[in-house]
C-alpha positions, 0 to 999 in steps of 0.5 A: 751586198750586190751579190746577195741582192742578185741571189735573192732576186733570182727566185723572184724572177723565176716566179715572174717568168713562170707566171708570165708563161701561164698567163700567156698560155691562158690568153692565147688558148682563150683567144685562138684555141689549143690546136692553133697556138704554138709553144713559140707563140706562148714564149713570145707573148710571155717575153721569155726564151722558147726553151724556158716554156718547156723547162718549166711546163714540159709539152703543150698539153702539160702546160694546158693542164697546168693552167687548170691546176693553177685555178683549182681554187675556183672549183674548191670555191664552188664546192664550198658553196655547194656544201653551204647550199645543202644546209639551206631549207628544202624550199631554198636548196635548189636555188642555192645549188644553182648559185653555188654553181654559177656565181663564182664563174661569173665573178671570175669572168668579170675579173681582170685576173680570171677573164682569160681562164673563164673564156678558155674553159668555155672555149676548150671544154666544149670539145671532147678531145684527148687533152680536154678529156684528161682535164675534165676527168681530173678536175671537173668530173668530181665536181660534176658528180657532187652537183648531180648528187645535190640536184638529185637530193633536192629533187628526190623523185628524179633519176640519176639520168635526169639529174645528169642531163640537167647538170649538162643543160645547166653547164651549157647555159653557163658556158654559152653566157660566158662566151656569147657576144651576139646578144649585143647585136640581138638586143640592139645594143641594150645588152653587154656581153658577159654582163655580170648584171645578167647573172641573176637572170641566168640563175632564175632561168636555170632554176626554172628549167630545172624545176620544169624538167625534174619531178618535184617532191610530193606536196605535203597534205594540209590537215584539212585536205588529209582529214578523211570524211566522217 
C-alpha cells in the first residue's frame, strides 16, 4: 500500500513542480524583465533543481512562450466577449468592443493568480525583440486582427489604417494603466495604482478617443429633414 500511494503521488509532484516553475518565471519576468532573469534564478524561486527547468520547458525563450500558452484562455475570453459585442445594437457596439478588450485584462491584473502574468505582458510586449515577436505573432496578432476588424465594422467610414492605429493607441492606454504606479504620487495619494475602480474611467477614455479619431457613420436623416420642399 505505501508503494502504491507513493506511485500515485508522483504525477502530482511533477505537476506541482511544473506549475511552480511557471509561476516563478512569471514573477521574475514581471519584476525584472526577460533579459535580466536567469534559469538558475527561476529554479531557485521555484525551489526545484536547475536541471528540472530545462527538462520540463527547454531553453529560456521556450519557458517564456510556455507562460503565454498557459494563459491562452485569457485571449479566448476576450474574443468571446468580442463576439458578444458584435451582436449589440449599433449604438452600443463600440463601447462593448472596448469593454471586451479591457475588462478581462483588468480582472486578471486584480487577481492573485493573474497579477504577475498581466504585469509581465505589460512589461515585455512593449519591446520588439526576437522572443517577444514570436509571442506577439502566435498569440496576440490573431486577436488584434479580430479587434481591428470590429473597430472598422463599428466605424465603417474608417480605413484599415485608421483602425489599426487606434487599436495600438487603445492597447497603449491599457498597458500603461496596468504598469503605472506614478498616479499615486501625481494624485497626492488619492489614486491607487492599477485600481479596478478606475476601469470604467479607462473604458470611457478609450471610447471617447476612438469616437474622436475614427470617422463616424453618417447620421440618418429624419423624415422632416429629408422631405424636399414643395
